[in-house]
C-alpha positions in Angstrom: -192.1 -5.6 -51.4 -192.8 -2.1 -52.5 -196.1 -0.5 -53.5 -194.9 1.7 -56.3 -193.7 0.5 -59.7 -190.0 1.1 -60.4 -189.0 3.7 -62.9 -187.5 2.5 -66.1 -184.0 3.7 -65.1 -184.1 2.0 -61.6 -182.0 -1.2 -61.0 -184.1 -4.3 -61.5 -182.9 -6.4 -58.6 -182.5 -3.7 -55.9 -184.7 -1.3 -54.0 -183.6 2.0 -52.5 -184.5 2.2 -48.8 -184.1 5.2 -46.5 -182.8 4.5 -43.0 -182.0 6.7 -40.1 -178.9 6.1 -38.0 -178.0 7.6 -34.7 -175.1 10.0 -35.1 -172.7 8.1 -32.9 -173.4 4.8 -34.7 -173.0 6.4 -38.1 -169.7 7.9 -37.1 -168.4 4.5 -35.9 -169.5 2.8 -39.2 -167.9 5.5 -41.4 -164.7 5.3 -39.4 -164.3 1.5 -39.9 -165.9 1.3 -43.4 -163.7 3.9 -44.9 -164.5 6.6 -47.5 -166.9 5.5 -50.2 -167.6 2.0 -48.7 -170.6 2.8 -46.5 -173.3 0.9 -48.5 -171.0 -2.1 -49.0 -170.2 -2.3 -45.3 -173.9 -2.0 -44.3 -174.9 -4.7 -46.8 -172.2 -7.1 -45.6 -173.2 -6.4 -41.9 -176.8 -7.3 -42.8 -175.8 -10.5 -44.6 -173.6 -11.5 -41.6 -176.6 -10.9 -39.3 -178.9 -12.9 -41.5 -176.5 -15.8 -41.8 -176.1 -15.9 -38.0 -179.9 -16.2 -37.7 -180.0 -19.5 -39.7 
């Protein structure tokens, strides 16, 4: 999945991934997700999309 080895302090079952969002999309997500819930909201949205593809 990734080319580099993880550093010893990295989480073992997750990988950090940089992603670029259009400003308007990001504003919409932040508005509905609420403060401090961005990552959780995006992960749940990804899981919903994956489940709908089954």
